[in-house]
Every structure is written in C-alpha cells, then in structure tokens.
C-alpha positions in Angstrom: 0.0 0.0 0.0 1.5 3.4 -1.0 -0.3 5.3 1.8 2.2 7.8 3.1 0.9 7.2 6.6 2.2 3.6 6.4 5.5 4.3 4.6 8.1 2.4 6.7 11.0 3.6 4.5 10.0 7.2 5.2 9.9 6.4 8.9 13.4 4.9 8.7 14.6 8.0 6.9 13.3 10.2 9.7 14.9 7.9 12.4 18.2 8.0 10.5 18.2 11.8 10.1 17.1 12.4 13.7 19.8 10.1 15.2 22.5 11.2 12.7 22.0 14.9 13.0 21.6 15.0 16.8 24.6 12.7 17.4 26.8 14.5 14.8 26.4 17.7 16.7 28.2 16.1 19.7 30.9 15.0 17.3 31.2 18.4 15.8 32.0 19.7 19.3 34.8 17.2 19.5 36.1 18.3 16.1 36.2 21.9 17.3 37.5 21.3 20.9 39.1 17.8 20.9 38.3 14.8 23.0 40.0 15.9 26.2 36.8 15.9 28.2 35.9 12.4 27.0 39.4 11.2 27.8 39.1 12.4 31.4 35.7 10.8 31.9 37.0 7.5 30.5 40.2 7.6 32.7 38.0 8.5 35.7 36.0 5.3 35.0 39.1 3.2 34.9 39.2 2.9 31.1 42.2 3.7 28.9 42.3 7.3 27.7 43.1 6.4 24.0 39.4 5.1 23.7 38.4 8.8 23.6 39.6 8.9 20.0 36.9 6.4 19.0 34.4 9.2 19.7 35.3 10.5 16.3 34.0 7.2 14.8 30.9 7.0 17.0 30.0 10.7 16.9 31.2 11.9 13.5 31.6 9.1 11.0 28.8 6.8 12.2 26.2 9.6 12.3 27.0 10.7 8.8 26.8 7.1 7.6 23.4 6.7 9.3 22.0 10.0 8.1 22.8 9.5 4.4 22.1 5.8 4.5 25.6 4.5 3.6 26.2 1.2 5.5 23.7 2.4 8.1 23.8 -0.9 10.0 27.6 -0.6 10.5 27.1 3.0 11.6 24.4 2.0 14.0 26.6 -0.7 15.5 29.3 1.9 16.1 26.8 4.2 17.8 25.5 1.3 19.9 29.0 0.5 21.0 29.8 4.1 21.8 26.6 4.4 23.7 27.5 1.4 25.9 30.9 3.0 26.7 29.2 6.3 27.6 26.7 4.5 29.8 29.4 2.7 31.7 32.0 5.6 31.9 29.7 8.5 32.5 26.8 7.1 34.4 28.3 3.9 35.9 26.5 0.6 36.3 24.9 1.5 39.6 23.2 4.7 38.2 21.6 3.3 35.1 18.1 3.8 36.5 18.8 7.1 38.2 16.1 9.7 37.7 16.2 13.5 37.2 14.1 15.8 39.4 11.3 15.5 36.8 11.4 11.7 36.9 13.1 11.1 33.5 16.2 8.9 33.3 19.4 10.8 33.6 20.7 8.6 30.8 17.6 9.1 28.7 19.4 10.5 25.6 21.8 7.5 25.6 18.8 5.1 25.9 17.2 6.8 22.9 20.4 6.5 20.9 20.6 2.8 21.8 16.9 2.2 20.9 17.2 3.9 17.5 20.5 2.2 16.8 18.9 -1.2 17.5 16.0 -0.2 15.2 18.4 0.6 12.3 20.5 -2.6 13.0 17.4 -4.7 12.8 15.7 -3.1 9.8 18.5 -1.5 7.7 18.4 1.9 6.1 15.2 1.5 4.1 15.0 2.5 0.4 15.7 6.2 0.9 19.5 5.7 1.3 22.7 5.9 -0.7 23.3 2.2 -0.2 20.5 0.1 1.1 21.6 -2.5 3.6 
C-alpha cells in the first residue's frame, strides 16, 4: 500500500536523520574542541584514555553514515557500542536507572540512541538511502 501514513521507508529516513544529525552535533563539538573531556571521563571510570579517539568514529563518521544511508547498520553498530561505553563511563553501572528531578532517566538520551540504533541494526536503512543494507 502506497499510503504515506504507512511508509516504513520514510519512517526509517526520519529515524536515521534524527539520530544522525543530533549525534553528529556532539561529534562536531569534538572536532572543534578535541576529546580531552571524553578522555578524562574514561580515565576516571578506569578505562584507557586512548578510547576517547573512538568518539570520532561513533559521533562523527557513524552519524554521517546513518543520516545519508551508507552502510547504516555498520554506523548503528558503532553508535550502539559508543553508547554502551558512555553508559558505563559517564553514568556507571549503579546509576543506570537514576532519575532526574522531573522523573526522567538521567541517561535518557543515551537510551534513545541505543533504541534507535537497534532499530536501524534490525531493519537496515530503508529505500531512501545511498546504499540500502
């Protein structure tokens, strides 16, 4: 059925653009200012500082891949992995369900990145993509 209200491919395009653009803005900040802040968070969580440079993959390259639909599943796997590292290093395992003063999860944005990544991993990019996967 060609009904625009049931166009899964269009929905996937909106998911890809939303995730790609929002996450790229975090990466753009790292392009401008470096990954020093990320490195200190990782080291503070007991992880090696060199992992901070993978932020360029997870927050610059992967979002572009996802937004334009070029190996979107690969990009989504990179975002998923980056999100898990952020959850562990920034929030810690004991704070995963911690709430804000308005009862939302403190890690809410990361959870949304994970959910959208899983959606793209399981469905692919859809037909509105440079390379369907």
